[in-house]
N, C-alpha and C positions, 0 to 999 in steps of 0.2 A: 619412472612415471608410467602409469597405465595409459597408453596412447588411445585406447578405445573408449575411455571414460571421459565424458564432457562434464566438467564441474559446473553446477549451476549456483551462482553467487547472487543471492537476492538482496537488493538494497532498497526495498520498499520502505523500510523503517528508518532509513537514513536519507538517501537521495530522493526517494519518493516523497518523504515528509517535507522536502524543501519547496514543494508546490505551494504557492500562496493559498492559505486556507486549509491546508492538509495536515496541520499540526495534530498530533495524537498524544493523549496522556499515557501514563505507564500501563494502566489497565488495558487500554485499547491496543497498545503495542504488544502486550503479552498475549492477548487473544489472537492477534495476527501471527505472532511467532509460533504459537501452538499449532495453528493450521499449516504454517510453513513447514513445521516439523512433520506433520502428517503427510504433507506433499512430498516429503523426502528431499527437501532442498539441502544441498551439500553445505553451503555457507550462508548464514544469516548475518548481514551487516546490521547490527542492532541500533547503531547510533553513533554520535560524535560526542563523547563524554565531556570534553572540555567546553562544549557550547553552553551548557547550563546544568544546574543541579538536577533538573528533571530528566535531562538526557542521560546523565550519569546514573541516576536511579533506575531508569528504564533498562539500560544496558546491563547493569548489575543484576536486576531482577530476572531478566531474560537469561543471563548467564547462569543464574542459580537454578532455573527451572527447566530449561531445554537440555535434553540429553542426546537427542538423535542427530543434531546438526552442529557444525562448528559455529561458535559465536564470535563474530568479528567486531572490533571497534575501530573507528577511523581516528587518525591523529595526524596533524601536520608534522613536518619534520622539525619539531621543536621539543626540547626535553620535557617541559611541563605537560604538553599534550600527551606525550608518550607515557609519562608516569601516571597521569590520570586514567588513560585508557587501560594501562596495565592493572590498576586497581579495580576498574570496572569489570574486566573480564576474569578476574581472579577466581570466582567460583565455578567457571565453566569446565565441563568435562573435557571439551575440546575447544581451544581458543585460538584466535588469530588477531594480530594488530596490522592494520592497513595504514601505511604512511605515504605521504605524497609531497612532492615539491614540483613547481612549474619548471618546464624545460624549453619553452618557446622563447624566442628573442623578445617578443613584445611583453610577455609576462615577466621574464627575468629583469628587463630594463625598467618597465613602467610600474610593475607591482612589487617585485622583490628588491629591486635596486641592488642586485648581486651579479658578480661575474660568473662565468661558466665554472671556473675552478672552485669558487665559493659554494656554488650550488652542489657540485659533486661532493665536496667535503662535508657539507651539511647533511646530504643524503646518507653518506656512509656512516657518519657519526650517529645519526638517528637510528639506522638499522642495527648498529651494534648495541645501542642502548635498549632496543626492543628485546634483544636476546636475554635480558634480565627477567623478562616476563613470559616469553613464549618463543619456541623455535619455528612457529608457523608465521611467517612474515611475508606480507605483500607490499610491494613498492610500486607506486604509480608516478609516471612522468606526466604531470598535468599539462594539458594542451599538446600532447604528443603528436597529434595530427598536423600541427603547424610547426613542429620542432625540426631543427637541423638534423639530418639523418646521422651524420658522423658523430655528432654530440650525443644523440640518443644511444648509439652503440657504446660509446665510452662510459656514460653514466650507468647504463644497465649492466654492463660487464662488471663494473666496480660494485654495484648494488648486490649482484649475485655473489661476488666474492665476499662481501660483508655479511651475508647470511640470508638475503631475500630468496625465497623459493617459489614465489609467484610474482610475475612481472606483468603489470597492467598497462595497457597502451590506450589511454583515453582519447576519444575524439570529443574533447570537452565542450566545444561549441557547435558540434554537429556539422562540421565543415566538409568532411570527406565524402567521397562517393565510393560505392562498393569495390570496384576494381582497384582504386587507389589505396583504400584502407587494407584490403586483403594483401596486396603486394607489399605494403609496409610491414605487416606481420611476417610475411614470408622472408623478406630481405633481412629483417632483424634476426630471425632465427638462424638464417644461413650465415650471417656475417659476425655475430657475437660468438667468440670462441667457447664460452661456457654456457651457451643457451640451453644445452641439454640438461643442465642442473636445475632448471626452473620450468614451471608451467607458465605459458604466455596467455594473457587474458585480454578480452575485449571489454570496453566500456564506452558505449556509443549513445550520444544524445540525439534527439529526434528533430532538430531544428529544420532540416530539409526533408523530413519524413523518411529518412534512410537508416534509422537506428537498427532495425532488425536486419535489413539487407546488409549493412556494414558488418554487423556482428557475425552473421552467417558466412560472409566472405572471409572474415578473419578465421573462423573455424575451418573452412575448406583449406585455408592456407597455413594451418598448423596451430592455431590457438586452441587450448583445451580447457578454458574457463570462459564463461560468458557472464557479465554483470548485467542484471536486468531487474525489472520490477513488475509486480502484479498490475495488470491493465495498462502497462507502459507509463505508470505514474512517475512524475518527476518535475523538476523546475523547468520553466519555459515550456517547450513543446514535449517534454517528457523524455523517458529512457526507452531502451529496447524492451519490448513486451515479453515477459517470461513465457506466457502461454503460446505466443507465436513462434518464439525460438524453439521451445521444446517440441511443439507439434510439427514444426517443419522438419526438424532433425528426425523425429520418429516416423513421419510420413515418407520422407525422401531418403530412406536408407540406401537407395541406389547411388546417392551422391555423397553421403556422409559416412566416413569409416569410423564413426564413434556414435555413442548414444548416451542418454542421461539415465539417472536412477529415479526420475520423477514418477510418482504415483499420480497419473494424469486424471484419475477419477475425482480428485479433490480440486481441480482447477476452477470449475464453476463456483463451488461453495466459497473458496477464498476470494475469488473475483468479486462476488456479491458482498462479502464481508468488508473488503477494502473499500468498495464503493459506498457502502452504508456508513462506515466510520468516517470517511473523508468528505462525504457529500458530493463526490465527483461521479455523476451518473455515467453508465456505460452506454455508448451510442448503440442503437439497435443493429447497425451493420458492422459493428466491431468484430474482427476475426475471432473465431473460437468461442468467445464469451458473450457476444451480442445476442439479443433476443432473436434476431433474424439470421443468425449464422448458419442455421441448418433448416431454414424455411424455404419453401418452393411455392411461388405463386404462378409462374408461367406454366401454361397447360403442357407445353412440350417437356419442361423439366419434370412436372408432376408425373406425366406418363412414363418418362424414362426411369425415374426413381422407383415407381411402382413395379415396373417390369424387372429392373435390376438396379439396386441401390447405387452401385459404383459408376453408373452412367453419369451422375451429377454430384455424387458425394464421395470425397476422397478420405473422409474420416467418419467414424461412428460417433454420433452425438453422445452416446452413453460412455464413450471412452474418456470424455473430458468432464463428465459429471451431470450432463443433461439427462433427464429421465421422463420426458413427456409430461412433466408437471402433474402427475397423477394424484388423485385424492388419496391421502394416506391416513387421515384421522377425522373423527367427528366428535360430537358433544358427548357421546357415550364412551369415548376412549379414556383409558386410565392413565395414571401418572407413569407407570412403567412402560406403557406403549409409547408415550411421548418421549421418555428418556431414551428408549431403544431407537426410535426414529432419529432423534437429535444426534445420537452417537453415530448412526449410519451417515448422517450429513456432515460429520466431521467435528461435532461439538462434544466436549468431554467435561461433564460437571462433577467436580469433586465435593462441592459444598451443597448440602441439601437446601439451604436457603435460596441459592441461585436457582435451582430447579423448581422450588416451590413458587417463586415469583413468576417464572415463565408459565408454570402450570395454571396458576390463577388467571393470568392474562389469556392463556389458551382457552380456558373454560368460558371466559367472558366473550371472547371472539366467536367461539363455537355456538354460543346461544344466539348470536347475531347472524352468522353466515352459514352455520351448520356443517359446511364441508371445508376442511382445512387442507391447503396445499403446501408443498415443500417451501415454496416462495414465502408463504405466510409464516412458516416456522423460522426461516432466516430472519424475517423482520421482527418476529417476537423476541428472538435472542438479542438482536441489536437494540430494540426498544427497552429491553430489560436493563441493559447497561446504561442507557441514556436516562432511565427513570430512577436514578439513585437518590436516596435522601440527601438533602442539601441544607446547609446552614443559612442559605440565602432565601430562595423562593420556592414555593410549592403551589401548584395550581389546584384550587379547591373545587371550583365550578365555573362553568361558562354557559351563557345563554345568548344566542344570536338570532337575528331576524333580518330577512331581506325582502324587499318588495320591488316589483317591476317599476322602473323609472323613479324609484325613491332611494334615498341613502339607506344603507344598512346600519343596524345598531347592534352593539354587543355589550353584555354585562359580564364582567369577570370578577371572581373572588380569588385573591392570592394571599397565602400565608406569608407574611414578610414582617420582620422586626417584631417577632413574638406576638403577632396579632393578625386577624383576618382583615384584609383590606378589600373593599368592594367599590367599583366604579363602573360607569358606562361611557361609551364613546360612539361617535358616528363615523362612517367611512364610505369609501367608494364601493365597498363590498364587505361581506362578513369577515373575511380575513383581515382586511385593512382596518376595519373597526375594532377587531379583537386586538391587533397589535397596538393600535393607538390607546386602547383602554389599559393594556398592560403597561405601556410607557407612562401613562398618567399616574400610575402607582409607583413604579420603580424609578422613573426619571433617570434612566441610564445614560441618555445622550449618546448612545452608540449608533453606528451607521449600519443599515441593512444592506449587505453586499450581495446576498443571494437568497432567493426564495424558490425552492424547487419541489415539485409535487410528482410523485410516482405511484401509479396504482400497481399493486403487487400482483394481482391476478385479474382475470376478466370478470365482468359483472358489476352491477351497481352496488352490491354489498361488499366489494373488494376492500381489503385492508389498504388504506392509503398511507404512504410514507412521505413525510415532509422533511426537507433539510432547510435550515435557516443559518445563514452565515452573517455574523455580526463583527464589527470592527470598532475598537476604541483605543486610542493612544498607541496605534500601530500594532496592537494585538488583535489577531483574527482567530475566531473560533467557529466551529460548526455545531449546531444543535440538531438533534434528531427526534422526531415524534411520529408515532404510528397510531392510527385509530380508524375505525370504519366511517367516522365522521371527519371529513377533511378539515373542518374548522377547528375541531378539538385537536386533531393531529398537528395543525399549525401552531396552536397555542402551546402545546407540549414542546414542540421544537423550539419555539421562541424562549420559553422558560428554561429549557435545557441549555440553550446557548448562553443565556444570561448567567446561569449558575456557573458555567465554565469560565465565562469572561470575568466575573467577579472573583472567582477563585484565583485566576491567574494574576489579576490586578490587585488582589487582596483588599478589595473595597469593603469597608466596614458598614 
């Protein structure tokens, strides 16, 4: 084991997707996986193949496409799970299967209804089965943070003997504090006889806001893999944030005797991509990737930074992908200039049709706002993927009007059931009226769970990005729309969400 290399295991596509409303389709997962590869992530946990046909297809597609990162599939310590995971990762140049079983008393008794000996036997049996598919095997003791220490030592020792070469110690419910979690890692490494045969890993949930701190404490105490997600995405309060872990290790080399292989210049682009796909906005004061992460308003701070940057800045904004949001293109820019800049931002288009669609939208936007910023380009890429042809609904036209102290009205035309459907509706505002008009046509009876508006750049001609989250029959989807007119962007987002919802529910 190279003790100076810290393995970055990204689980945005698996654990991150477990956030309510963060479900992604195969195309979206593949786009994120490609940027994770550019980021130089060591391991991409692409999904949980047994969970659904869609999850299996996504893992298989990513395994077939990505060459620069190890592709991992999650499986419970169950034969069927392992066999399905093995098939899903089969095309991967470098593959891993990550299996897990609960080891805390409460989980073994209340969830598994198994004895300690039965849990050990099941873990060992499952690890041996994984060797049919790959020799890169990760074993997790679920809820390790609340597990009996002696039992943890016993099951991990046998897991390593069975073939596991990465041992993950999850703080599944975000219960631990940094000193406690770090000492757990240290004691396990010191007390397990064959611990030198495996890499120990952290996986910390953020229920108490300590996921990053716990992960870093684990690294200081001997862990050499961190499981994390972009923007800290994940179920409940989320996971350890990849960008925070990576930049802390990079910035504080006086404390960490290891480093990552991450190409940090791709951090901001992938952060924005994940945010736009999931509909989870990035808070302005979020470390590393928030809009205010490198902003200084205090006169004392501004004066200090102007005199010497390191008085108040411990990192270069450019090192993580910020670039002062400079103007890069205008309405006279050509297709090749657009492609070149998109490549610089981390996007790689192999299909001419994909680039043509973005170029058409770029020209339309340039006619309206004349000066195109990098943030606009990120949104154009995202909206290209959300504006796909569908067999359900297509927005043809929209006209809305609002008057002071009067209700707004909106007329929409939607292509649905092989014909154009036109209707009008009134509402408390133009957006409300537009959504009601759409519903008069489609009658989806879905619930609006989120409506979020984000202006991409400054100015009244800014490209607006809207996220709409709909729910029906316990299925939750996000729709994305972008336009310089926020009402049009809202309609696009609503239609995009409806198309996704109907596709998942297979509504005829």
